[in-house]
Each structure stands twice: as structure tokens, then as C-alpha cells.
N, C-alpha and C positions, 0 to 999 in steps of 0.2 A: 848357277842358279840351279835352285833344288826344291823339290814340290815340298811343301809342307803339309802337316798333319794340321786337320781341321777338328778345332772342338766343337763338341755337337750338345744339342739339351740334350740331358740336361744337368748338362756339367756345368758347378757352379762358379767357372772362369769366365762364364757369359754375362755376370753377373757385375762386375769387377767393375770399378770406373778406371778408366783408362789416365794414365797420367802426359801432362805435356810433355812433347818432343823439346829437347835442348840442345842436344845436339846434331849438327846436320851433317856427318860425319860419313866414312864410308860402310858403317855398320849399317846404318841406313838405308842406305845406298842400296844394300845387299838384301834388307829385309822387304824394302820396295819390288825388287825386282823378284825374289820369291817369292812375294804375294801375286804377282801378277802372272805368275807361270802355274800357280796354284790355284787362282783365281778361274783361269781359262781352263786349263785339265777340270776341272771342275762344272766347269760351263756358266761360270756367275758371270755380274756384269755389276758385283760390286764385291768388295771385303774389308775386314775390318783387320786391325792388328788381332787385336784381342782374340778373333775367332781361329787364328792360329798361335795362339796361348801368349801374345806377347802385348804387354797393359802399356801402350802407348795409344796416343791423340793420333793414330796413321789409317787412312784409308784410302782408297781406289773405288774407280767406278768408271767403267767399259761399256757404255751404253752402245749395242751393235747397230753400225750403220743400217739404210734400209734394204742392203744386198745381205742381212744377215752376219757380213765380216769384224770384226774388230781388229784393224790396225794398230801396230805398236801406239802409234803418235797423236791416236785417240784418247789413250788411258787417261783419267785424271789422278795426280798423286795429289794427295790433300793430305796436309798438318797441321793439327791444330786449329780446328772449323772453329767459327764464331757464325751462326745465323745475323746476319746482319738487318736484315728487311724481310718478311713473311707477308704473301697476298694471298687473298683466295680458297679454298679449298677443292680437292679432291679426290674421289677416291678411286684407288687402283690397288690391282690384284697382285698378292705379293707373295715374296715366297722367301724361300734361305737357306744360305749353304751349312748354315747350323740347325736348322731345322726343316732335312729332307723331304721330300716328297709331302708337304702340306702349302696348301696355296689359302689364302681367305682375303678379302675386299678390308683395306686400313683406310681409314681418311687422314689426308694429308696437306701440307698446302701447296695450292698449286703452282704459283712461283716464289724462288727465294733468292737473295741474296746477300752472299755468302763469301766471307774474308776468310783466307787460309795463307798456309807458308808451300813455296814448293821443296822440293827435295835438299837446295841449297840454304833453304829457309828464308829466301824473299818473299815479302810480301804481295799478295794478291787478290786481287776481289774476281768473283763470280756470280755474273746473273743466271739462272736455271728455271728451268718449265718443266712440265708434263713428269717422263719419264725420270729424265735430269734428275731434277727435283726431288723425286721421290726414292728414289736411288739412294741421293747424297742424305736426304734425310731419316733413312732406314737406315745407314749406315752410321752417321752420327748418334742416333740411337744406343749402337750398339759400345760405343764408347762411354757411352752413360751406361753401362750395364741394364739395357731395356732391349726385350725382343719383340718384335713387330705383334706377335701371340699377344704381348701383354698387351697391346690397344684395340684388341679385339671383346665385344659385350658380351658380357656374362654367358650366355649362349653359344656364340662361337666358341668362348675360351672352353667352356665344358666339351662341344665335338672336336675340338682338338685334342683333348686330354685323354677323350673314349679313344678317338682315332691313336694315340698317340700309343695308350696302353696297350692297343689291339696291334699294330704294330711290331711293339717289341717280344709278341706272344706268336706269332707269325715267323717262321726260317727265312 
């Protein structure tokens, strides 16, 4: 396994639309394992392949347990996801490994039903709510070239741009 380099805002690769995965092979498995190691090393709970420069419809979500641990068996490997059903709304404070040190509340669907494939190409269905639902939607946005800051109101977006520029100037 290897640590991969994170693509950071404002890198234009984050705006790419990711392509469907067709080959469920060893290369995909290595990518999934490397993404998992990279996500944990950066203290993340989700990571889309485009965030490591790979424009494929692949994402991981690894929500910590109540004791703050992230056992490997809890990691969801989600390939070619599609939202089958959505319900309700929830406001959640989000951050992003590609937009470090910025957090803001984003309105998301409270509950989702997700269709996807696992690392072997098997079709799966998952129902998710609260943080799991939010994390999946956040990572799915990445697959479509959308960042959580794109979902902010104009006022909050201006606050983000101001903080981002300030952080660029400071050492």
C-alpha cells in the first residue's frame, strides 16, 4: 500500500467528471487500498478517487464508531454509485481533505438509498442516514466535479474565498 498525494483546491482536476469503472481488477483493488491508507493518514472519513487524481467513480466512506475508532471492516468501498431515493433534509458541518481547515454547514438529504458496486463488481444497495448519508453525498459530489463550498450561500462562499486567500498568504 502507498500514500497518495491529495489534490487540493483550487486544482482544476477537482472539477472533472469521473468516469464509470468498467474493470474490477487488481489495479482497482490497489487503488482502493491506497485510498484507504491515504484517507486514514489524513484523518478523513471519506475520499473520492478524483481527490487523489484518479477520475473514476470510486469513493470510500469510513465513519468512526462511537469510541472514535475506524476498524478496516467498517470502511465502505463504493463504486459507480447512484442515488435511488432521497428523503428529508439535514444541515451538517462539513470539511474536506481537498479544502483543508475550512468547515461550514451544508444542507443535504437526511436519508438516502444508494445503489453501487463493490470491489468485485457485485451490485449492492445501502440505506444511510445522518453522518453516513452526508459523507456519501459529499463524496458523490466530488465524482461530479462539485465541492462542498459550491453549495454555500453567496455570503458564506465569499467568507470562504477570503479565508482561503488569507491562508495562502500566511506561511
